[in-house]
C-alpha positions as CSV (number, residue, x, y, z in Angstrom):
1,M,118.7,115.1,98.7
2,K,119.3,115.2,95.0
3,N,123.0,114.4,95.5
4,R,122.0,110.9,96.6
5,K,121.8,108.3,93.8
6,I,118.7,106.2,93.7
7,A,118.3,102.6,92.7
8,I,114.8,101.3,91.8
9,I,114.7,97.5,92.2
10,G,112.1,96.1,89.8
11,L,111.1,97.8,86.6
12,G,107.5,96.7,86.1
13,Y,104.2,98.7,86.2
14,V,105.3,100.3,89.4
15,G,109.1,100.6,89.3
16,L,109.5,102.1,85.8
17,P,107.1,105.1,86.2
18,L,108.6,105.7,89.7
19,A,112.1,105.7,88.2
20,H,111.0,108.1,85.5
21,A,109.4,110.4,88.0
22,F,112.6,110.7,90.0
23,A,114.8,111.1,86.9
24,H,112.4,113.7,85.5
25,N,112.9,115.7,88.6
26,G,116.7,115.8,88.4
27,Y,117.7,112.7,90.5
28,S,120.3,110.3,89.2
29,V,118.6,107.0,89.0
30,I,119.5,103.4,88.1
31,G,116.6,101.1,87.3
32,F,117.5,97.5,88.1
33,D,115.6,94.4,86.9
34,I,116.7,90.7,86.7
35,N,115.0,90.4,83.3
36,K,117.8,91.2,80.8
37,Q,115.4,91.4,77.9
38,R,113.4,94.1,79.8
39,I,116.6,96.1,80.3
40,E,117.6,95.8,76.7
41,A,114.1,97.0,75.6
42,L,114.2,100.0,77.9
43,R,117.6,101.0,76.7
44,A,116.1,100.9,73.2
45,G,113.3,103.2,74.3
46,I,110.6,100.4,74.4
47,D,108.3,99.9,77.4
48,A,106.4,96.6,76.9
49,T,103.9,97.5,79.7
50,M,102.9,100.6,77.7
51,E,103.0,102.8,80.9
52,L,105.6,105.1,79.3
53,T,106.1,106.3,75.8
54,A,109.4,106.3,73.9
55,E,109.3,110.1,74.2
56,Q,109.0,109.9,78.0
57,L,111.9,107.4,78.1
58,N,114.1,109.5,75.9
59,E,113.5,112.7,77.9
60,V,115.2,111.2,81.0
61,E,118.0,109.4,79.0
62,A,120.7,111.5,80.8
63,T,119.4,110.8,84.4
64,L,118.0,107.3,84.2
65,G,120.1,104.3,83.5
66,Y,119.2,100.6,83.4
67,S,121.0,97.5,84.5
68,A,120.7,93.8,85.3
69,Q,124.0,93.8,87.2
70,A,123.8,94.4,91.0
71,E,127.4,95.8,91.0
72,D,126.1,98.8,89.0
73,L,124.1,99.9,92.0
74,R,127.1,100.2,94.4
75,E,127.2,104.0,94.2
76,C,123.5,104.3,95.2
77,S,122.6,105.3,98.7
78,I,118.8,105.0,98.4
79,F,117.3,101.7,97.4
80,I,113.6,101.6,96.5
81,V,112.1,98.1,96.1
82,T,109.1,97.6,93.8
83,V,109.2,93.9,93.1
84,P,106.0,91.7,92.9
85,T,104.5,90.1,96.0
86,P,102.4,87.3,94.6
87,I,100.6,84.4,96.2
88,D,101.3,80.7,95.6
89,S,98.9,78.0,94.5
90,A,97.6,77.7,98.0
91,N,96.9,81.4,98.2
92,M,99.8,81.9,100.6
93,P,102.1,85.0,100.4
94,D,105.2,84.4,98.3
95,L,107.9,86.7,99.6
96,T,110.6,85.2,97.5
97,P,111.1,88.2,95.2
98,L,111.2,90.5,98.3
99,I,113.7,88.4,100.2
100,R,116.0,88.0,97.2
101,S,115.9,91.7,96.5
102,S,116.8,92.4,100.2
103,Q,119.7,89.9,100.0
104,M,121.0,91.6,96.9
105,I,120.8,95.0,98.4
106,A,122.5,93.7,101.6
107,T,125.7,93.0,99.5
108,L,125.7,96.7,98.5
109,L,124.7,98.4,101.8
110,K,126.9,101.1,103.2
111,K,126.6,103.2,106.4
112,G,123.8,105.8,106.1
113,D,122.0,104.1,103.3
114,I,118.2,103.9,103.2
115,V,116.1,101.0,101.9
116,I,112.5,101.8,101.0
117,Y,109.9,99.1,100.2
118,E,106.9,99.8,98.1
119,S,105.7,96.2,97.5
120,T,102.4,95.3,99.1
121,V,102.8,93.2,102.2
122,Y,101.1,92.3,105.5
123,P,102.0,94.5,108.5
124,G,105.4,93.6,109.8
125,V,107.1,92.2,106.7
126,T,109.6,95.1,106.3
127,E,111.0,94.9,109.8
128,E,110.4,91.2,110.6
129,V,111.4,89.6,107.2
130,C,113.4,92.1,105.1
131,V,115.5,93.8,107.8
132,P,117.0,90.5,109.1
133,E,118.1,89.7,105.6
134,L,119.7,93.2,105.2
135,E,121.5,92.9,108.6
136,S,122.7,89.3,108.1
137,L,124.5,89.8,104.8
138,S,125.6,93.4,105.2
139,R,126.8,92.9,108.9
140,L,125.4,96.3,109.5
141,T,123.0,97.3,112.3
142,Y,119.4,98.4,111.6
143,N,118.7,102.0,112.7
144,K,122.3,102.6,113.5
145,D,124.2,101.9,110.2
146,F,121.3,101.8,107.8
147,F,117.6,102.7,107.8
148,C,114.4,101.6,106.2
149,G,111.2,103.2,105.0
150,Y,107.9,102.0,103.6
151,S,105.8,103.9,101.0
152,P,103.1,101.7,99.4
153,E,102.7,102.0,95.7
154,R,99.3,103.3,94.4
155,I,99.9,103.2,90.7
156,N,96.8,102.2,88.6
157,P,98.1,100.4,85.5
158,G,96.8,101.8,82.2
159,D,95.6,105.0,83.9
160,K,97.2,108.0,82.1
161,E,95.4,110.5,84.3
162,H,96.2,109.3,87.8
163,T,100.0,108.9,87.2
164,V,102.5,108.3,90.0
165,S,103.1,112.0,90.7
166,K,99.4,112.8,90.9
167,I,98.5,110.2,93.5
168,L,98.9,111.2,97.2
169,K,101.7,109.0,98.7
170,V,101.7,107.4,102.1
171,T,105.3,107.4,103.6
172,S,107.0,106.1,106.7
173,G,110.5,105.6,108.2
174,S,112.2,103.5,110.8
175,T,113.1,106.5,112.9
176,P,111.4,110.0,113.1
177,E,114.3,111.5,111.3
178,I,114.3,109.0,108.5
179,A,110.5,109.2,108.3
180,E,110.9,112.9,107.5
181,E,113.7,112.2,105.1
182,V,111.7,109.6,103.2
183,D,108.7,111.9,103.2
184,A,110.8,114.8,101.8
185,L,112.1,112.5,99.1
186,Y,108.7,111.7,97.8
187,R,107.3,115.2,98.4
188,S,109.9,116.4,95.9
189,I,108.3,114.4,93.1
190,I,104.6,113.9,94.2
191,T,102.6,117.0,93.2
192,A,99.5,115.5,95.0
193,G,101.4,115.6,98.3
194,T,102.3,113.0,100.9
195,Y,100.9,111.6,104.2
196,K,103.5,110.6,106.8
197,A,102.3,107.5,108.7
198,S,103.3,107.1,112.4
199,S,105.2,103.8,111.7
200,I,106.2,101.4,109.0
201,K,103.6,98.9,110.2
202,V,100.8,101.5,109.9
203,A,101.9,102.3,106.3
204,E,102.0,98.6,105.5
205,A,98.5,98.0,106.9
206,S,97.1,101.0,105.1
207,K,98.0,99.6,101.8
208,V,96.7,96.1,102.3
209,I,93.3,97.3,103.5
210,E,92.9,99.7,100.5
211,N,92.5,96.7,98.2
212,T,90.8,94.5,100.8
213,Q,88.1,97.0,101.2
214,R,87.5,97.2,97.4
215,D,87.6,93.4,97.2
216,V,84.9,93.0,99.8
217,N,82.7,95.8,98.2
218,I,82.9,94.2,94.8
219,A,82.1,90.8,96.3
220,L,78.9,92.3,97.7
221,M,78.0,93.5,94.3
222,N,78.7,90.0,92.8
223,E,76.6,88.3,95.5
224,L,73.8,90.8,94.8
225,A,74.1,90.0,91.1
226,L,73.7,86.2,91.9
227,I,70.6,87.0,94.0
228,F,69.0,89.3,91.5
229,H,69.6,86.8,88.6
230,T,67.5,84.2,90.5
231,M,64.8,86.9,90.8
232,H,65.1,87.8,87.1
233,I,66.0,91.4,88.0
234,D,68.6,93.4,86.0
235,T,71.4,94.1,88.5
236,K,72.7,97.1,86.6
237,E,69.3,98.8,86.7
238,V,69.1,98.1,90.5
239,I,72.5,99.7,91.0
240,E,71.5,102.7,88.9
241,A,68.4,103.2,91.1
242,A,70.3,102.7,94.4
243,A,73.0,105.1,93.3
244,T,70.5,108.0,93.3
245,K,71.1,108.1,97.1
246,W,74.0,110.5,97.9
247,N,76.0,108.1,100.1
248,F,75.6,104.9,98.1
249,I,78.9,103.5,96.9
250,K,78.4,102.8,93.2
251,L,80.4,99.6,92.2
252,S,79.5,97.0,89.6
253,P,79.8,93.2,89.7
254,G,82.5,91.6,87.6
255,L,85.7,89.6,87.5
256,V,88.3,90.5,90.2
257,G,91.8,89.9,89.0
258,G,95.0,91.9,88.7
259,H,98.1,92.2,90.8
260,C,96.4,93.9,93.8
261,I,92.7,93.4,94.6
262,G,92.7,89.7,93.9
263,V,96.0,89.1,95.7
264,D,96.5,91.5,98.6
265,P,93.6,90.3,100.8
266,Y,95.4,87.0,101.2
267,Y,98.4,88.7,102.7
268,L,96.1,90.2,105.4
269,T,94.2,86.9,106.0
270,Y,97.5,85.0,106.2
271,K,98.8,87.2,109.0
272,A,95.4,87.3,110.8
273,E,95.2,83.5,110.8
274,D,98.8,83.2,111.9
275,L,97.8,85.3,115.0
276,G,94.8,83.1,115.6
277,Y,92.0,85.1,114.1
278,T,89.8,83.9,111.2
279,P,88.8,86.8,109.0
280,N,85.5,85.2,107.7
281,L,84.2,88.3,105.9
282,I,87.4,88.8,103.9
283,L,87.8,85.1,103.0
284,G,84.1,84.9,102.1
285,A,84.5,87.8,99.7
286,R,87.5,86.1,98.1
287,Q,85.5,82.9,97.6
288,I,82.7,84.8,95.9
289,N,85.0,86.8,93.6
290,N,87.0,83.7,92.7
291,G,83.9,81.9,91.6
292,M,82.7,84.5,89.2
293,G,84.6,83.3,86.1
294,K,83.0,79.8,86.5
295,Y,79.6,81.4,87.0
296,V,79.9,83.5,83.8
297,A,80.9,80.4,81.8
298,E,78.0,78.4,83.2
299,Q,75.6,81.2,82.2
300,T,77.1,81.2,78.7
301,I,76.4,77.5,78.4
302,K,72.9,77.9,79.6
303,E,72.2,80.6,77.1
304,M,73.5,78.5,74.3
305,I,71.3,75.6,75.3
306,K,68.3,78.0,75.4
307,A,69.2,79.0,71.9
308,D,69.1,75.3,70.9
309,K,72.8,75.4,70.1
310,K,75.1,72.3,70.5
311,V,77.5,72.9,73.3
312,N,80.0,70.2,72.5
313,R,82.6,71.7,70.1
314,A,80.7,75.0,70.1
315,K,82.9,78.0,69.0
316,V,83.0,80.7,71.6
317,L,84.7,84.1,71.2
318,I,86.0,85.9,74.3
319,L,86.7,89.6,73.9
320,G,89.4,90.8,76.3
321,M,92.2,89.0,78.1
322,T,93.6,91.6,80.4
323,F,92.5,92.0,84.0
324,K,91.1,95.5,83.3
325,E,90.1,97.8,80.5
326,N,92.4,99.7,78.2
327,C,95.7,98.3,79.5
328,A,98.0,95.5,78.5
329,D,98.3,94.0,82.1
330,M,97.3,90.3,82.2
331,R,98.6,89.6,85.7
332,N,96.1,87.3,87.6
333,T,93.4,87.9,85.0
334,K,90.2,86.0,85.8
335,V,89.3,85.7,82.2
336,V,91.3,82.5,82.2
337,D,88.7,81.0,84.6
338,I,86.0,81.5,81.9
339,I,88.3,79.9,79.3
340,K,89.1,76.9,81.5
341,E,85.4,76.3,82.3
342,L,84.4,76.5,78.7
343,H,87.1,74.1,77.7
344,D,85.7,71.7,80.3
345,Y,82.5,71.8,78.3
346,N,84.6,70.9,75.2
347,C,84.0,74.3,73.6
348,T,86.5,75.8,71.2
349,V,87.6,79.2,72.6
350,D,89.1,82.1,70.6
351,I,90.3,85.2,72.4
352,Y,90.8,88.6,70.9
353,D,92.4,91.5,72.8
354,P,93.8,94.5,70.9
355,W,96.0,95.3,73.9
356,V,97.8,91.9,74.0
357,E,100.4,90.7,71.6
358,K,99.8,87.0,70.7
359,D,103.2,85.9,71.9
360,R,102.4,87.0,75.4
361,A,99.6,84.5,75.7
362,K,100.8,81.6,73.6
363,Q,99.0,79.0,75.7
364,Y,95.6,80.5,74.5
365,N,94.1,80.7,71.1
366,M,94.7,84.4,70.5
367,I,93.3,85.7,67.2
368,D,93.3,88.8,65.0
369,N,90.3,91.1,64.9
370,P,87.3,88.8,64.5
371,F,85.2,91.6,63.2
372,E,87.3,91.5,60.1
373,S,87.0,87.7,59.6
374,I,84.4,85.3,58.2
375,Q,84.4,83.1,61.3
376,R,81.0,82.9,63.1
377,Y,80.6,82.1,66.8
378,D,77.9,80.3,68.8
379,A,78.5,82.7,71.7
380,I,80.4,85.9,72.3
381,V,81.6,86.9,75.8
382,V,82.6,90.5,76.3
383,A,84.9,90.0,79.3
384,V,86.8,93.4,79.4
385,A,85.4,96.8,78.7
386,H,88.1,98.0,76.2
387,C,87.0,101.1,74.3
388,A,87.6,99.2,71.1
389,F,84.7,96.8,71.9
390,E,82.4,99.7,72.7
391,S,82.9,101.1,69.2
392,F,81.1,98.2,67.5
393,D,77.3,98.3,67.3
394,T,74.9,95.4,67.9
395,Q,74.8,94.6,64.1
396,A,78.6,94.1,64.1
397,Y,78.3,91.6,67.0
398,E,75.4,89.8,65.3
399,S,77.4,89.7,62.0
400,I,80.0,87.4,63.6
401,S,77.4,85.2,65.4
402,T,75.6,82.1,64.4
403,E,71.8,82.6,64.7
404,P,70.4,83.4,67.1
405,A,73.2,85.5,68.5
406,V,74.2,84.7,72.1
407,L,75.9,87.8,73.5
408,I,77.2,87.7,77.1
409,D,78.1,91.0,78.6
410,I,80.2,91.1,81.8
411,K,81.1,94.8,81.9
412,G,78.0,96.6,80.5
413,V,79.5,97.3,77.1
414,L,76.7,96.1,74.9
415,K,73.4,98.0,74.3
416,E,71.7,94.8,73.4
417,Y,72.7,91.5,74.9
418,T,71.4,88.0,75.7
419,W,72.7,88.0,79.3
420,R,74.8,90.3,81.4
421,L,76.3,90.1,84.8
């Protein structure tokens, strides 16, 4: 197997760690990305996503190359696609990156090659959307001349403990023989083991329901929070009490963003509705979670009014811009919903996130550490539970607040607060 050269298509949060894992285990790998700046940075030993260190990149220098030229992949016989699968403004699946990647690979396909998809999709995309593209341009026949596999990514951005090799991997192939070959390929780098699904569609479905289940469960917590706030009951205390039962699933309310949980359910609902079934529970969960940013902003305004503070032109500080704690990933962050709503109230909003370089969020007023400035804020919203924010005590938060301090805590970071989700 290691005599087969591997191409990883897409070098983001998923593709780069995967490419490193294969290269680290002795495979010859070429990482491909259409972003030439990304390629240049990786060649210089810099990973802007902060998933890999310069030392990790340097240790596979002999077995991992980078390119933005499709022609450089011609000697590869295994192609692994890890491109984004976003949604458009109407919450419809946007398969453009996947289709274009398939078209590019088709120009390189040879007899015996295997194309493995890792991008999250609805059941059927690999064989109903991607394979026709591969066949059309390559003029090769599926399951005769070339083969496919699907192995959904399970990487958790920013998580240095559950890395790609330590997460059990679901695999599948277009024939029983290819399924075994794909499984063996991943088994050789995944120490946590693999699970061979019975078909590509089963593997595709397994991935999309992982995040859909989590989305629905968090939506339940968010709806409970909305109910408990009307009852003047602390939601966090309720959850702590309920969690004393052995089979209670302990989740917390909050913003649901990112590249997976806030996106993947729409792939499943799209396919369900296309087949004539309306998935009311999943769509209802999406509606609840999508409304939480607006709700937090409204509660912030209410607390400022209670504190007898002028809302118009009020200065608000938001701590955290990423979609989750202790990582630099801003994809589909719902913090932007809070910012937009506060802007609608004509508030001035400053954002501080130690994980985000200012030039990555130029459309927002990103600032340096506010705890080292003389600026005072009418309200402070702790939107992301970065460890850096937990290191400051109540006095530090009050020192950068106008009196009385209005401290809004979304993620349970503060010991003392005005309002929390």
